[in-house]
C-alpha positions as CSV (number, residue, x, y, z in Angstrom):
1,P,97.2,113.1,120.9
2,S,94.8,110.0,120.2
3,V,92.9,112.7,116.7
4,S,96.2,112.6,116.2
5,T,97.6,108.9,116.2
6,Y,94.6,108.3,114.6
7,S,95.0,110.6,111.4
8,A,98.3,109.3,111.8
9,T,97.6,106.1,111.1
10,K,95.6,106.7,108.9
11,H,98.0,108.8,106.9
12,A,100.4,106.0,107.3
13,A,98.1,102.6,106.0
14,F,97.2,105.0,102.9
15,C,100.6,105.4,102.2
16,M,101.7,101.5,102.4
17,T,98.8,100.9,99.7
18,Q,99.7,103.2,97.5
19,A,103.6,101.7,98.0
20,L,102.3,97.8,96.8
21,R,99.5,99.2,94.2
22,V,103.0,99.8,92.0
23,S,105.3,97.2,93.7
24,L,102.2,94.5,93.1
25,K,100.6,96.0,89.6
26,E,103.2,93.7,87.7
27,Q,102.3,90.4,89.0
28,G,98.6,90.9,88.8
29,T,97.8,92.1,92.7
30,L,94.9,93.8,92.8
31,V,95.6,96.6,95.5
32,V,92.4,98.6,97.8
33,S,92.6,101.3,99.9
34,V,89.6,100.9,102.7
35,H,88.8,104.5,103.9
36,P,86.7,103.7,106.4
37,G,84.4,106.0,108.8
38,P,82.8,105.5,111.6
39,I,81.3,101.5,111.6
40,Q,79.8,100.3,114.8
41,T,81.9,98.7,115.7
42,D,83.3,99.3,119.9
43,M,86.0,101.6,119.3
44,I,82.6,103.5,118.2
45,I,80.5,102.3,121.1
46,G,80.2,104.4,123.5
47,S,82.0,107.5,122.0
48,D,81.3,111.2,121.1
49,L,81.2,109.1,117.2
50,A,78.5,107.4,117.8
51,K,76.6,109.9,117.5
52,L,77.6,110.5,113.9
53,D,74.7,107.6,112.9
54,P,78.1,104.8,111.9
55,E,76.8,101.4,109.3
56,T,77.5,98.0,110.3
57,P,80.2,95.9,109.9
58,E,78.5,94.0,106.7
59,D,77.1,97.0,105.6
60,C,80.8,98.9,105.0
61,A,81.6,94.9,103.8
62,K,79.2,95.1,101.2
63,E,80.6,98.2,99.5
64,I,84.8,96.7,100.0
65,V,83.6,93.6,98.0
66,A,82.0,95.5,95.5
67,S,85.4,97.4,95.1
68,I,87.3,94.4,94.7
69,E,85.3,93.9,91.9
70,S,85.0,96.9,90.1
71,G,88.7,97.2,90.6
72,D,89.2,100.3,92.0
73,F,92.1,101.5,94.1
74,L,89.9,103.9,96.8
75,C,87.4,102.6,98.7
76,F,85.1,104.8,100.5
77,P,83.0,102.3,102.1
78,D,80.1,104.3,104.3
79,R,77.8,107.3,103.6
80,K,80.5,109.7,105.9
81,S,84.1,108.3,103.8
82,K,82.3,109.0,100.9
83,S,81.2,112.6,101.3
84,L,84.9,113.1,102.6
85,G,86.0,110.8,99.6
86,K,84.2,112.6,97.0
87,A,86.4,115.5,98.0
88,Y,89.2,114.1,98.1
89,Q,89.3,111.3,94.4
90,P,90.4,114.5,92.2
91,F,93.8,114.7,93.5
92,A,94.6,111.3,94.7
93,Q,94.0,110.9,91.2
94,H,96.2,113.4,90.0
95,V,99.0,111.8,92.1
96,F,98.2,108.2,90.7
97,E,98.3,109.1,87.4
98,N,101.7,111.0,87.5
99,G,103.5,109.0,90.2
100,N,103.7,111.7,92.5
101,M,102.8,109.4,95.2
102,Y,103.8,110.5,98.8
């Protein structure tokens, strides 16, 4: 159940950023959808995810700032999420370009 809840909240956050991106575009507000993998936080330390060599919050923050500066909508701020993002990016781009939001 905990993985299901975690996955559902990740998806909800993604859907919310998609909607905000469209809603706030006209006023010039940049929305960045950040999809982190394991990061060295209290949630990760002591869990099985700590074995995945999580990145520091500072390193992820640098990636998020870089996404803001480049105007990217999708941000995958660590090694694990970047690898998943490469597979997901073409699908997401198709959805955005065709206005087929969830």
